[in-house]
PALUMTI-385843 format. One record per atom (N, C-alpha, C): residue in three letters; atom name; x, z, y. Coordinates in nm, 4 decimals, padded with zeros to 6 digits. Example, Ala and Ser with C-alpha at 12.3 -4.5 7.8 and 13.67 -1.06 7.14 Angstrom:
<atoms>
atom resn=ALA name=N X=01.3190 Z=00.7800 Y=-00.5690
atom resn=ALA name=CA X=01.2300 Z=00.7800 Y=-00.4500
atom resn=ALA name=C X=01.3200 Z=00.7800 Y=-00.3300
atom resn=SER name=N X=01.2850 Z=00.7080 Y=-00.2250
atom resn=SER name=CA X=01.3670 Z=00.7140 Y=-00.1060
atom resn=SER name=C X=01.2900 Z=00.7870 Y=00.0030
</atoms>
This chain:
<atoms>
atom resn=UNK name=N X=-00.6580 Z=-01.4968 Y=01.0279
atom resn=UNK name=CA X=-00.7277 Z=-01.4471 Y=00.9107
atom resn=UNK name=C X=-00.6561 Z=-01.3512 Y=00.8520
atom resn=UNK name=N X=-00.7372 Z=-01.2581 Y=00.7819
atom resn=UNK name=CA X=-00.6634 Z=-01.1822 Y=00.7070
atom resn=UNK name=C X=-00.6588 Z=-01.1906 Y=00.5735
atom resn=UNK name=N X=-00.5851 Z=-01.1091 Y=00.4879
atom resn=UNK name=CA X=-00.5560 Z=-01.1316 Y=00.3781
atom resn=UNK name=C X=-00.6791 Z=-01.1332 Y=00.2634
atom resn=UNK name=N X=-00.8128 Z=-01.0264 Y=00.3009
atom resn=UNK name=CA X=-00.8887 Z=-01.0645 Y=00.2192
atom resn=UNK name=C X=-01.0047 Z=-01.1975 Y=00.2226
atom resn=UNK name=N X=-00.9533 Z=-01.2675 Y=00.3577
atom resn=UNK name=CA X=-01.0212 Z=-01.4341 Y=00.3697
atom resn=UNK name=C X=-00.9441 Z=-01.5017 Y=00.2426
atom resn=UNK name=N X=-00.8746 Z=-01.5071 Y=00.2017
atom resn=UNK name=CA X=-00.8110 Z=-01.5999 Y=00.1633
atom resn=UNK name=C X=-00.8329 Z=-01.6195 Y=-00.0016
atom resn=UNK name=N X=-00.8750 Z=-01.5251 Y=-00.0935
atom resn=UNK name=CA X=-00.9330 Z=-01.4486 Y=-00.2161
atom resn=UNK name=C X=-01.0704 Z=-01.5490 Y=-00.2486
atom resn=UNK name=N X=-01.0248 Z=-01.5728 Y=-00.3629
atom resn=UNK name=CA X=-01.1718 Z=-01.6658 Y=-00.3965
atom resn=UNK name=C X=-01.2865 Z=-01.5692 Y=-00.4134
atom resn=UNK name=N X=-01.4189 Z=-01.6185 Y=-00.3246
atom resn=UNK name=CA X=-01.5542 Z=-01.5535 Y=-00.3206
atom resn=UNK name=C X=-01.5773 Z=-01.4491 Y=-00.4412
atom resn=UNK name=N X=-01.5416 Z=-01.5041 Y=-00.5397
atom resn=UNK name=CA X=-01.5732 Z=-01.4698 Y=-00.6925
atom resn=UNK name=C X=-01.4923 Z=-01.3006 Y=-00.6794
atom resn=UNK name=N X=-01.3645 Z=-01.3540 Y=-00.6670
atom resn=UNK name=CA X=-01.3154 Z=-01.2045 Y=-00.6943
atom resn=UNK name=C X=-01.3078 Z=-01.1288 Y=-00.5761
atom resn=UNK name=N X=-01.3419 Z=-01.1663 Y=-00.3937
atom resn=UNK name=CA X=-01.3966 Z=-01.1104 Y=-00.3350
atom resn=UNK name=C X=-01.5104 Z=-00.9669 Y=-00.3801
atom resn=UNK name=N X=-01.6112 Z=-01.0529 Y=-00.4506
atom resn=UNK name=CA X=-01.7246 Z=-01.0112 Y=-00.4939
atom resn=UNK name=C X=-01.7007 Z=-00.8790 Y=-00.5860
atom resn=UNK name=N X=-01.6554 Z=-00.8907 Y=-00.6825
atom resn=UNK name=CA X=-01.5682 Z=-00.8039 Y=-00.7969
atom resn=UNK name=C X=-01.4537 Z=-00.6846 Y=-00.6947
atom resn=UNK name=N X=-01.4189 Z=-00.6866 Y=-00.6253
atom resn=UNK name=CA X=-01.3224 Z=-00.6113 Y=-00.5687
atom resn=UNK name=C X=-01.4349 Z=-00.5375 Y=-00.4622
atom resn=UNK name=N X=-01.5511 Z=-00.5969 Y=-00.4319
atom resn=UNK name=CA X=-01.6587 Z=-00.5261 Y=-00.3109
atom resn=UNK name=C X=-01.6987 Z=-00.4265 Y=-00.4192
atom resn=UNK name=N X=-01.7608 Z=-00.5122 Y=-00.5403
atom resn=UNK name=CA X=-01.8223 Z=-00.3904 Y=-00.6385
atom resn=UNK name=C X=-01.7436 Z=-00.3054 Y=-00.7211
atom resn=UNK name=N X=-01.6281 Z=-00.3202 Y=-00.7153
atom resn=UNK name=CA X=-01.5268 Z=-00.2377 Y=-00.8072
atom resn=UNK name=C X=-01.5370 Z=-00.0853 Y=-00.6715
atom resn=UNK name=N X=-01.4604 Z=-00.1340 Y=-00.5738
atom resn=UNK name=CA X=-01.4826 Z=-00.0635 Y=-00.4419
atom resn=UNK name=C X=-01.6183 Z=00.0121 Y=-00.4395
atom resn=UNK name=N X=-01.7154 Z=-00.0043 Y=-00.4706
atom resn=UNK name=CA X=-01.8243 Z=00.0296 Y=-00.3968
atom resn=UNK name=C X=-01.8910 Z=00.1641 Y=-00.5094
atom resn=UNK name=N X=-01.8441 Z=00.0948 Y=-00.6615
atom resn=UNK name=CA X=-01.8656 Z=00.1905 Y=-00.7722
atom resn=UNK name=C X=-01.7489 Z=00.3204 Y=-00.7505
atom resn=UNK name=N X=-01.6227 Z=00.2900 Y=-00.7087
atom resn=UNK name=CA X=-01.5287 Z=00.3648 Y=-00.6983
atom resn=UNK name=C X=-01.5670 Z=00.4917 Y=-00.5790
atom resn=UNK name=N X=-01.6305 Z=00.4120 Y=-00.4466
atom resn=UNK name=CA X=-01.7067 Z=00.5030 Y=-00.3436
atom resn=UNK name=C X=-01.8421 Z=00.5754 Y=-00.3739
atom resn=UNK name=N X=-01.9298 Z=00.5345 Y=-00.4457
atom resn=UNK name=CA X=-02.0155 Z=00.6486 Y=-00.5343
atom resn=UNK name=C X=-01.9370 Z=00.7596 Y=-00.6266
atom resn=UNK name=N X=-01.8644 Z=00.6989 Y=-00.6794
atom resn=UNK name=CA X=-01.8060 Z=00.8112 Y=-00.7801
atom resn=UNK name=C X=-01.7528 Z=00.9281 Y=-00.6767
atom resn=UNK name=N X=-01.6652 Z=00.8999 Y=-00.5716
atom resn=UNK name=CA X=-01.5830 Z=00.9433 Y=-00.5183
atom resn=UNK name=C X=-01.6672 Z=01.0536 Y=-00.4298
atom resn=UNK name=N X=-01.7866 Z=01.0036 Y=-00.3138
atom resn=UNK name=CA X=-01.9181 Z=01.0816 Y=-00.3030
atom resn=UNK name=C X=-01.9726 Z=01.1860 Y=-00.3744
atom resn=UNK name=N X=-01.9507 Z=01.1439 Y=-00.5221
atom resn=UNK name=CA X=-02.0083 Z=01.2454 Y=-00.6252
atom resn=UNK name=C X=-01.9587 Z=01.3385 Y=-00.6364
atom resn=UNK name=N X=-01.7827 Z=01.3017 Y=-00.6588
atom resn=UNK name=CA X=-01.6751 Z=01.4108 Y=-00.6288
atom resn=UNK name=C X=-01.7131 Z=01.5066 Y=-00.5459
atom resn=UNK name=N X=-01.7583 Z=01.4780 Y=-00.4333
atom resn=UNK name=CA X=-01.8076 Z=01.6108 Y=-00.3250
atom resn=UNK name=C X=-01.8596 Z=01.6892 Y=-00.4074
atom resn=UNK name=N X=-01.9361 Z=01.6646 Y=-00.4644
atom resn=UNK name=CA X=-02.0470 Z=01.7577 Y=-00.5442
atom resn=UNK name=C X=-02.0430 Z=01.8104 Y=-00.6371
atom resn=UNK name=N X=-01.9721 Z=01.7219 Y=-00.7350
atom resn=UNK name=CA X=-01.9526 Z=01.7585 Y=-00.8962
atom resn=UNK name=C X=-01.7669 Z=01.7604 Y=-00.8415
atom resn=UNK name=N X=-01.7401 Z=01.9294 Y=-00.8726
atom resn=UNK name=CA X=-01.6053 Z=01.9506 Y=-00.8909
atom resn=UNK name=C X=-01.5468 Z=01.8595 Y=-01.0275
atom resn=UNK name=N X=-01.5647 Z=01.8023 Y=-01.1268
atom resn=UNK name=CA X=-01.5311 Z=01.7690 Y=-01.2356
atom resn=UNK name=C X=-01.4746 Z=01.6361 Y=-01.1906
atom resn=UNK name=N X=-01.5241 Z=01.5417 Y=-01.0536
atom resn=UNK name=CA X=-01.4749 Z=01.4263 Y=-01.0334
atom resn=UNK name=C X=-01.3651 Z=01.4244 Y=-00.9287
atom resn=UNK name=N X=-01.2619 Z=01.3765 Y=-00.9212
atom resn=UNK name=CA X=-01.1607 Z=01.3977 Y=-00.8387
atom resn=UNK name=C X=-01.2206 Z=01.2836 Y=-00.6856
atom resn=UNK name=N X=-01.2360 Z=01.3173 Y=-00.5914
atom resn=UNK name=CA X=-01.2755 Z=01.2373 Y=-00.4749
atom resn=UNK name=C X=-01.1523 Z=01.1447 Y=-00.4339
atom resn=UNK name=N X=-01.0439 Z=01.2156 Y=-00.4010
atom resn=UNK name=CA X=-00.9497 Z=01.1095 Y=-00.3150
atom resn=UNK name=C X=-00.8911 Z=01.0188 Y=-00.3896
atom resn=UNK name=N X=-00.8595 Z=01.0027 Y=-00.5667
atom resn=UNK name=CA X=-00.8307 Z=00.8968 Y=-00.5869
atom resn=UNK name=C X=-00.9391 Z=00.7699 Y=-00.6044
atom resn=UNK name=N X=-01.0455 Z=00.8001 Y=-00.5955
atom resn=UNK name=CA X=-01.1594 Z=00.7225 Y=-00.6464
atom resn=UNK name=C X=-01.1607 Z=00.6696 Y=-00.4581
atom resn=UNK name=N X=-01.1300 Z=00.7540 Y=-00.3491
atom resn=UNK name=CA X=-01.1800 Z=00.7083 Y=-00.2069
atom resn=UNK name=C X=-01.0080 Z=00.6011 Y=-00.2109
atom resn=UNK name=N X=-00.9085 Z=00.6256 Y=-00.2439
atom resn=UNK name=CA X=-00.8051 Z=00.5442 Y=-00.2392
atom resn=UNK name=C X=-00.8290 Z=00.3934 Y=-00.3161
atom resn=UNK name=N X=-00.9009 Z=00.4230 Y=-00.4315
atom resn=UNK name=CA X=-00.9393 Z=00.2680 Y=-00.5033
atom resn=UNK name=C X=-01.0481 Z=00.1845 Y=-00.4170
atom resn=UNK name=N X=-01.1245 Z=00.2569 Y=-00.3774
atom resn=UNK name=CA X=-01.2201 Z=00.2185 Y=-00.2741
atom resn=UNK name=C X=-01.1212 Z=00.1431 Y=-00.1479
atom resn=UNK name=N X=-01.0599 Z=00.2045 Y=-00.0490
atom resn=UNK name=CA X=-00.9575 Z=00.1533 Y=00.0290
atom resn=UNK name=C X=-00.8758 Z=00.0437 Y=-00.0141
atom resn=UNK name=N X=-00.8351 Z=00.0195 Y=-00.1240
atom resn=UNK name=CA X=-00.7701 Z=-00.1017 Y=-00.2179
atom resn=UNK name=C X=-00.8268 Z=-00.1911 Y=-00.1942
atom resn=UNK name=N X=-00.9650 Z=-00.2098 Y=-00.2843
atom resn=UNK name=CA X=-01.0660 Z=-00.2866 Y=-00.2778
atom resn=UNK name=C X=-01.0883 Z=-00.3263 Y=-00.1914
atom resn=UNK name=N X=-01.1533 Z=-00.2561 Y=-00.0836
atom resn=UNK name=CA X=-01.2310 Z=-00.2780 Y=00.0586
atom resn=UNK name=C X=-01.0837 Z=-00.4052 Y=00.1289
atom resn=UNK name=N X=-00.9933 Z=-00.3288 Y=00.1382
atom resn=UNK name=CA X=-00.9076 Z=-00.3678 Y=00.2180
atom resn=UNK name=C X=-00.8436 Z=-00.5360 Y=00.1706
atom resn=UNK name=N X=-00.8576 Z=-00.5432 Y=00.0673
atom resn=UNK name=CA X=-00.8543 Z=-00.6769 Y=-00.0251
atom resn=UNK name=C X=-00.9506 Z=-00.8056 Y=-00.0500
atom resn=UNK name=N X=-01.0674 Z=-00.7508 Y=00.0144
atom resn=UNK name=CA X=-01.2274 Z=-00.8041 Y=-00.0036
atom resn=UNK name=C X=-01.3176 Z=-00.8040 Y=00.1544
atom resn=UNK name=N X=-01.3234 Z=-00.7173 Y=00.1995
atom resn=UNK name=CA X=-01.4051 Z=-00.7159 Y=00.2920
atom resn=UNK name=C X=-01.3332 Z=-00.6184 Y=00.4447
atom resn=UNK name=N X=-01.2796 Z=-00.6586 Y=00.5423
atom resn=UNK name=CA X=-01.2315 Z=-00.6348 Y=00.6678
atom resn=UNK name=C X=-01.2976 Z=-00.5455 Y=00.7342
atom resn=UNK name=N X=-01.4311 Z=-00.5798 Y=00.7213
atom resn=UNK name=CA X=-01.5745 Z=-00.4980 Y=00.7676
atom resn=UNK name=C X=-01.6049 Z=-00.3793 Y=00.7198
atom resn=UNK name=N X=-01.6102 Z=-00.3982 Y=00.5520
atom resn=UNK name=CA X=-01.6142 Z=-00.2541 Y=00.4658
atom resn=UNK name=C X=-01.4973 Z=-00.1638 Y=00.4855
atom resn=UNK name=N X=-01.3697 Z=-00.2211 Y=00.4593
atom resn=UNK name=CA X=-01.2569 Z=-00.1547 Y=00.4861
atom resn=UNK name=C X=-01.2495 Z=-00.0677 Y=00.6472
atom resn=UNK name=N X=-01.2852 Z=-00.1177 Y=00.7210
atom resn=UNK name=CA X=-01.2628 Z=-00.0808 Y=00.8869
atom resn=UNK name=C X=-01.3847 Z=00.0376 Y=00.8695
atom resn=UNK name=N X=-01.5215 Z=00.0047 Y=00.8162
atom resn=UNK name=CA X=-01.5786 Z=00.1293 Y=00.8286
atom resn=UNK name=C X=-01.5425 Z=00.2431 Y=00.7391
atom resn=UNK name=N X=-01.5044 Z=00.2002 Y=00.5924
atom resn=UNK name=CA X=-01.4428 Z=00.3372 Y=00.5367
atom resn=UNK name=C X=-01.3431 Z=00.3817 Y=00.5834
atom resn=UNK name=N X=-01.2602 Z=00.3395 Y=00.6537
atom resn=UNK name=CA X=-01.1530 Z=00.4257 Y=00.7230
atom resn=UNK name=C X=-01.1738 Z=00.5071 Y=00.8252
atom resn=UNK name=N X=-01.2724 Z=00.4692 Y=00.8776
atom resn=UNK name=CA X=-01.3719 Z=00.5583 Y=01.0525
atom resn=UNK name=C X=-01.4643 Z=00.6668 Y=00.9539
atom resn=UNK name=N X=-01.4651 Z=00.6700 Y=00.8356
atom resn=UNK name=CA X=-01.5402 Z=00.7561 Y=00.7896
atom resn=UNK name=C X=-01.5052 Z=00.9009 Y=00.7599
atom resn=UNK name=N X=-01.6026 Z=01.0272 Y=00.7912
atom resn=UNK name=CA X=-01.5523 Z=01.1098 Y=00.7894
atom resn=UNK name=C X=-01.4913 Z=01.1921 Y=00.6241
atom resn=UNK name=N X=-01.5520 Z=01.0944 Y=00.5364
atom resn=UNK name=CA X=-01.5493 Z=01.1626 Y=00.4147
atom resn=UNK name=C X=-01.4358 Z=01.1136 Y=00.3868
atom resn=UNK name=N X=-01.3538 Z=00.9455 Y=00.3995
atom resn=UNK name=CA X=-01.2112 Z=00.9449 Y=00.3695
atom resn=UNK name=C X=-01.1160 Z=01.0264 Y=00.4868
atom resn=UNK name=N X=-01.1467 Z=01.0493 Y=00.6176
atom resn=UNK name=CA X=-01.0425 Z=01.1312 Y=00.6787
atom resn=UNK name=C X=-01.0211 Z=01.2913 Y=00.6492
atom resn=UNK name=N X=-01.1595 Z=01.2689 Y=00.5949
atom resn=UNK name=CA X=-01.1310 Z=01.4688 Y=00.5053
atom resn=UNK name=C X=-01.0369 Z=01.4866 Y=00.4144
atom resn=UNK name=N X=-01.0709 Z=01.3555 Y=00.3421
atom resn=UNK name=CA X=-00.9776 Z=01.3797 Y=00.1528
atom resn=UNK name=C X=-00.8316 Z=01.2604 Y=00.1890
atom resn=UNK name=N X=-00.8537 Z=01.1283 Y=00.1983
atom resn=UNK name=CA X=-00.7337 Z=01.0553 Y=00.1883
atom resn=UNK name=C X=-00.6459 Z=01.0910 Y=00.2815
atom resn=UNK name=N X=-00.6891 Z=01.0768 Y=00.4259
atom resn=UNK name=CA X=-00.5900 Z=01.0535 Y=00.5180
atom resn=UNK name=C X=-00.5148 Z=01.2138 Y=00.4994
atom resn=UNK name=N X=-00.6279 Z=01.2849 Y=00.5169
atom resn=UNK name=CA X=-00.5271 Z=01.4824 Y=00.4744
atom resn=UNK name=C X=-00.4339 Z=01.4320 Y=00.3757
atom resn=UNK name=N X=-00.5037 Z=01.3929 Y=00.2729
atom resn=UNK name=CA X=-00.3353 Z=01.3824 Y=00.1876
atom resn=UNK name=C X=-00.2391 Z=01.2910 Y=00.1730
atom resn=UNK name=N X=-00.2575 Z=01.1882 Y=00.2355
atom resn=UNK name=CA X=-00.1439 Z=01.1178 Y=00.2655
atom resn=UNK name=C X=-00.0767 Z=01.1603 Y=00.3648
atom resn=UNK name=N X=-00.1101 Z=01.2505 Y=00.4872
atom resn=UNK name=CA X=-00.0087 Z=01.2918 Y=00.5924
atom resn=UNK name=C X=00.0706 Z=01.3840 Y=00.5459
atom resn=UNK name=N X=-00.0128 Z=01.4868 Y=00.4241
atom resn=UNK name=CA X=00.0724 Z=01.5798 Y=00.4161
atom resn=UNK name=C X=00.1240 Z=01.5823 Y=00.2955
atom resn=UNK name=N X=00.1061 Z=01.4491 Y=00.2357
atom resn=UNK name=CA X=00.1818 Z=01.3857 Y=00.1001
atom resn=UNK name=C X=00.1683 Z=01.4809 Y=-00.0168
atom resn=UNK name=N X=00.0406 Z=01.5347 Y=-00.0070
atom resn=UNK name=CA X=00.0155 Z=01.6275 Y=-00.1641
atom resn=UNK name=C X=-00.0809 Z=01.7087 Y=-00.1303
atom resn=UNK name=N X=-00.0851 Z=01.8433 Y=-00.2084
atom resn=UNK name=CA X=-00.1826 Z=01.9481 Y=-00.1769
atom resn=UNK name=C X=-00.0687 Z=02.0594 Y=-00.1969
atom resn=UNK name=N X=-00.1754 Z=02.1763 Y=-00.1692
atom resn=UNK name=CA X=-00.1242 Z=02.2688 Y=-00.1801
atom resn=UNK name=C X=-00.1327 Z=02.3532 Y=-00.2790
atom resn=UNK name=N X=-00.1383 Z=02.4485 Y=-00.3705
atom resn=UNK name=CA X=-00.0869 Z=02.5127 Y=-00.4958
atom resn=UNK name=C X=-00.2477 Z=02.5456 Y=-00.4722
atom resn=UNK name=N X=-00.2894 Z=02.6385 Y=-00.3755
atom resn=UNK name=CA X=-00.4084 Z=02.6753 Y=-00.3582
atom resn=UNK name=C X=-00.4789 Z=02.6128 Y=-00.3522
atom resn=UNK name=N X=-00.5078 Z=02.4696 Y=-00.2823
atom resn=UNK name=CA X=-00.6070 Z=02.3900 Y=-00.2940
atom resn=UNK name=C X=-00.6105 Z=02.3401 Y=-00.4339
atom resn=UNK name=N X=-00.5131 Z=02.3138 Y=-00.4966
atom resn=UNK name=CA X=-00.5106 Z=02.2747 Y=-00.6353
atom resn=UNK name=C X=-00.6048 Z=02.3757 Y=-00.7331
atom resn=UNK name=N X=-00.5460 Z=02.5023 Y=-00.6926
atom resn=UNK name=CA X=-00.5947 Z=02.5887 Y=-00.7673
atom resn=UNK name=C X=-00.7772 Z=02.6455 Y=-00.7355
atom resn=UNK name=N X=-00.7919 Z=02.6189 Y=-00.5966
atom resn=UNK name=CA X=-00.9396 Z=02.6409 Y=-00.5588
atom resn=UNK name=C X=-01.0413 Z=02.5559 Y=-00.6175
atom resn=UNK name=N X=-00.9549 Z=02.4229 Y=-00.6576
atom resn=UNK name=CA X=-01.0811 Z=02.3346 Y=-00.7240
atom resn=UNK name=C X=-01.0886 Z=02.3380 Y=-00.8598
atom resn=UNK name=N X=-00.9198 Z=02.3515 Y=-00.9244
atom resn=UNK name=CA X=-00.9336 Z=02.3696 Y=-01.0843
atom resn=UNK name=C X=-00.9946 Z=02.4837 Y=-01.1053
atom resn=UNK name=N X=-00.9648 Z=02.6227 Y=-01.0890
atom resn=UNK name=CA X=-01.0321 Z=02.7558 Y=-01.1729
atom resn=UNK name=C X=-01.1898 Z=02.7042 Y=-01.1704
atom resn=UNK name=N X=-01.2476 Z=02.6872 Y=-01.0568
atom resn=UNK name=CA X=-01.4066 Z=02.7050 Y=-01.0622
atom resn=UNK name=C X=-01.4236 Z=02.5779 Y=-01.1444
atom resn=UNK name=N X=-01.3716 Z=02.4467 Y=-01.1428
atom resn=UNK name=CA X=-01.3648 Z=02.3647 Y=-01.2493
atom resn=UNK name=C X=-01.3768 Z=02.3952 Y=-01.3971
atom resn=UNK name=N X=-01.2619 Z=02.4475 Y=-01.4193
atom resn=UNK name=CA X=-01.2491 Z=02.5143 Y=-01.5391
atom resn=UNK name=C X=-01.3579 Z=02.6216 Y=-01.5885
atom resn=UNK name=N X=-01.4092 Z=02.7292 Y=-01.5261
atom resn=UNK name=CA X=-01.5105 Z=02.8001 Y=-01.5406
atom resn=UNK name=C X=-01.6383 Z=02.7267 Y=-01.5613
atom resn=UNK name=N X=-01.6918 Z=02.6165 Y=-01.4672
atom resn=UNK name=CA X=-01.7885 Z=02.5607 Y=-01.5275
atom resn=UNK name=C X=-01.7863 Z=02.4902 Y=-01.6519
atom resn=UNK name=N X=-01.6595 Z=02.4368 Y=-01.6696
atom resn=UNK name=CA X=-01.6582 Z=02.3432 Y=-01.8096
atom resn=UNK name=C X=-01.6525 Z=02.4398 Y=-01.8959
atom resn=UNK name=N X=-01.5968 Z=02.5638 Y=-01.8846
atom resn=UNK name=CA X=-01.6177 Z=02.6353 Y=-02.0401
atom resn=UNK name=C X=-01.7413 Z=02.7015 Y=-02.0467
atom resn=UNK name=N X=-01.8187 Z=02.7167 Y=-01.9465
atom resn=UNK name=CA X=-01.9753 Z=02.7106 Y=-01.9486
atom resn=UNK name=C X=-02.0314 Z=02.6421 Y=-02.0261
atom resn=UNK name=N X=-02.0449 Z=02.5334 Y=-01.9482
atom resn=UNK name=CA X=-02.1272 Z=02.4131 Y=-02.0633
atom resn=UNK name=C X=-02.0537 Z=02.3913 Y=-02.1996
atom resn=UNK name=N X=-01.9123 Z=02.4179 Y=-02.2242
atom resn=UNK name=CA X=-01.8857 Z=02.3788 Y=-02.3297
atom resn=UNK name=C X=-01.9404 Z=02.4819 Y=-02.4433
atom resn=UNK name=N X=-01.9700 Z=02.6196 Y=-02.4186
atom resn=UNK name=CA X=-02.0604 Z=02.7179 Y=-02.5052
atom resn=UNK name=C X=-02.1973 Z=02.6417 Y=-02.4858
atom resn=UNK name=N X=-02.2403 Z=02.6181 Y=-02.3945
atom resn=UNK name=CA X=-02.3556 Z=02.5753 Y=-02.3578
atom resn=UNK name=C X=-02.4609 Z=02.4459 Y=-02.4446
atom resn=UNK name=N X=-02.3401 Z=02.3893 Y=-02.4755
atom resn=UNK name=CA X=-02.4060 Z=02.2207 Y=-02.5105
atom resn=UNK name=C X=-02.3449 Z=02.2757 Y=-02.6767
atom resn=UNK name=N X=-02.4519 Z=02.1967 Y=-02.7489
atom resn=UNK name=CA X=-02.4252 Z=02.1808 Y=-02.8724
atom resn=UNK name=C X=-02.3570 Z=02.0664 Y=-02.9596
atom resn=UNK name=N X=-02.3779 Z=01.9334 Y=-02.9313
atom resn=UNK name=CA X=-02.3188 Z=01.8323 Y=-02.9651
atom resn=UNK name=C X=-02.2199 Z=01.7957 Y=-02.9204
atom resn=UNK name=N X=-02.1265 Z=01.7802 Y=-03.0679
atom resn=UNK name=CA X=-01.9870 Z=01.7645 Y=-03.0610
atom resn=UNK name=C X=-01.9247 Z=01.6883 Y=-02.9752
atom resn=UNK name=N X=-02.0178 Z=01.5642 Y=-02.9525
atom resn=UNK name=CA X=-01.9405 Z=01.4422 Y=-02.8758
atom resn=UNK name=C X=-01.9666 Z=01.5185 Y=-02.6703
atom resn=UNK name=N X=-02.0354 Z=01.6075 Y=-02.6445
atom resn=UNK name=CA X=-02.0541 Z=01.6556 Y=-02.5154
atom resn=UNK name=C X=-01.9207 Z=01.7477 Y=-02.4768
atom resn=UNK name=N X=-01.8960 Z=01.8025 Y=-02.6033
atom resn=UNK name=CA X=-01.8099 Z=01.9344 Y=-02.6182
atom resn=UNK name=C X=-01.6632 Z=01.8412 Y=-02.6279
atom resn=UNK name=N X=-01.6369 Z=01.7270 Y=-02.6609
atom resn=UNK name=CA X=-01.5286 Z=01.6710 Y=-02.6613
atom resn=UNK name=C X=-01.4670 Z=01.5983 Y=-02.5359
atom resn=UNK name=N X=-01.6183 Z=01.5600 Y=-02.4773
atom resn=UNK name=CA X=-01.6117 Z=01.4691 Y=-02.3170
atom resn=UNK name=C X=-01.6207 Z=01.6106 Y=-02.2418
atom resn=UNK name=N X=-01.6725 Z=01.7366 Y=-02.2479
atom resn=UNK name=CA X=-01.5917 Z=01.8219 Y=-02.1495
atom resn=UNK name=C X=-01.4507 Z=01.8698 Y=-02.1261
atom resn=UNK name=N X=-01.4088 Z=01.8614 Y=-02.2594
atom resn=UNK name=CA X=-01.2484 Z=01.9073 Y=-02.2976
atom resn=UNK name=C X=-01.2059 Z=01.7965 Y=-02.2178
atom resn=UNK name=N X=-01.1907 Z=01.6492 Y=-02.2190
atom resn=UNK name=CA X=-01.1360 Z=01.5681 Y=-02.1872
atom resn=UNK name=C X=-01.1520 Z=01.5092 Y=-02.0324
atom resn=UNK name=N X=-01.2618 Z=01.6102 Y=-01.9725
atom resn=UNK name=CA X=-01.2713 Z=01.6140 Y=-01.8377
atom resn=UNK name=C X=-01.1667 Z=01.6996 Y=-01.7933
atom resn=UNK name=N X=-01.1605 Z=01.8082 Y=-01.8391
atom resn=UNK name=CA X=-01.0649 Z=01.9033 Y=-01.8332
atom resn=UNK name=C X=-00.9808 Z=01.9071 Y=-01.8538
atom resn=UNK name=N X=-00.9392 Z=01.8323 Y=-01.9277
atom resn=UNK name=CA X=-00.7707 Z=01.7869 Y=-01.9329
atom resn=UNK name=C X=-00.7131 Z=01.6693 Y=-01.8261
atom resn=UNK name=N X=-00.8175 Z=01.5858 Y=-01.8005
atom resn=UNK name=CA X=-00.7886 Z=01.4915 Y=-01.7196
atom resn=UNK name=C X=-00.7811 Z=01.5639 Y=-01.5722
atom resn=UNK name=N X=-00.8470 Z=01.6439 Y=-01.5200
atom resn=UNK name=CA X=-00.8318 Z=01.7237 Y=-01.4334
atom resn=UNK name=C X=-00.7714 Z=01.8186 Y=-01.4219
atom resn=UNK name=N X=-00.6714 Z=01.8615 Y=-01.5121
atom resn=UNK name=CA X=-00.5727 Z=01.9614 Y=-01.5329
atom resn=UNK name=C X=-00.4196 Z=01.8419 Y=-01.4940
atom resn=UNK name=N X=-00.4255 Z=01.7323 Y=-01.5592
atom resn=UNK name=CA X=-00.2895 Z=01.6420 Y=-01.5484
atom resn=UNK name=C X=-00.2972 Z=01.5900 Y=-01.4498
atom resn=UNK name=N X=-00.4216 Z=01.5531 Y=-01.3708
atom resn=UNK name=CA X=-00.4377 Z=01.4784 Y=-01.2337
atom resn=UNK name=C X=-00.3837 Z=01.5521 Y=-01.0898
atom resn=UNK name=N X=-00.4095 Z=01.7153 Y=-01.1369
atom resn=UNK name=CA X=-00.3472 Z=01.8013 Y=-01.0154
atom resn=UNK name=C X=-00.2273 Z=01.8614 Y=-01.0856
atom resn=UNK name=N X=-00.1252 Z=01.8357 Y=-01.2078
atom resn=UNK name=CA X=-00.0321 Z=01.8699 Y=-01.2285
atom resn=UNK name=C X=00.0598 Z=01.7016 Y=-01.1919
atom resn=UNK name=N X=00.0134 Z=01.5982 Y=-01.1908
atom resn=UNK name=CA X=00.1107 Z=01.5119 Y=-01.1255
atom resn=UNK name=C X=00.1174 Z=01.4742 Y=-00.9634
atom resn=UNK name=N X=00.0299 Z=01.5457 Y=-00.9381
atom resn=UNK name=CA X=-00.0219 Z=01.5425 Y=-00.7735
atom resn=UNK name=C X=00.0994 Z=01.6325 Y=-00.6969
atom resn=UNK name=N X=00.1688 Z=01.5406 Y=-00.5905
atom resn=UNK name=CA X=00.2958 Z=01.6868 Y=-00.5417
atom resn=UNK name=C X=00.2127 Z=01.7880 Y=-00.4787
atom resn=UNK name=N X=00.3070 Z=01.9160 Y=-00.4846
atom resn=UNK name=CA X=00.2581 Z=02.0319 Y=-00.4395
atom resn=UNK name=C X=00.3306 Z=02.0334 Y=-00.3026
atom resn=UNK name=N X=00.2586 Z=02.0570 Y=-00.2621
atom resn=UNK name=CA X=00.2748 Z=02.1163 Y=-00.0592
atom resn=UNK name=C X=00.2783 Z=02.2293 Y=-00.0544
atom resn=UNK name=N X=00.4210 Z=02.3232 Y=00.0761
atom resn=UNK name=CA X=00.3758 Z=02.4303 Y=00.0920
atom resn=UNK name=C X=00.3650 Z=02.4411 Y=00.2197
atom resn=UNK name=N X=00.2539 Z=02.4976 Y=00.2580
atom resn=UNK name=CA X=00.2332 Z=02.5541 Y=00.4100
atom resn=UNK name=C X=00.3625 Z=02.6354 Y=00.4864
atom resn=UNK name=N X=00.3796 Z=02.6078 Y=00.5915
atom resn=UNK name=CA X=00.4989 Z=02.7387 Y=00.6188
atom resn=UNK name=C X=00.4635 Z=02.7049 Y=00.7653
</atoms>
């Protein structure tokens, strides 16, 4: 019997819903550079590992998980080039959006998104490929 079976059904349900929401955001992050894919998939893996052996097994066999999380964990970080190749286009996109939108609330959201993205990549270990 795995650890996920010892949890109450309600908690397993909450973990599955949370993991699925994080998975959805992680998949969106593949297409929307303002969302970080890897952290959402790590949350998904944790939620599924503690709630559903079947969903967890399916996730860790998926291409998106192997191309993001496994690579990140194996290399223990991202190269500066990879960080910049994500951060610079996002910065350009958000700067353009900042000047195109009028409501102050949207401008604040755009600035917060960019700051969170920069902080996320700054805190992530930088590796060098030799």
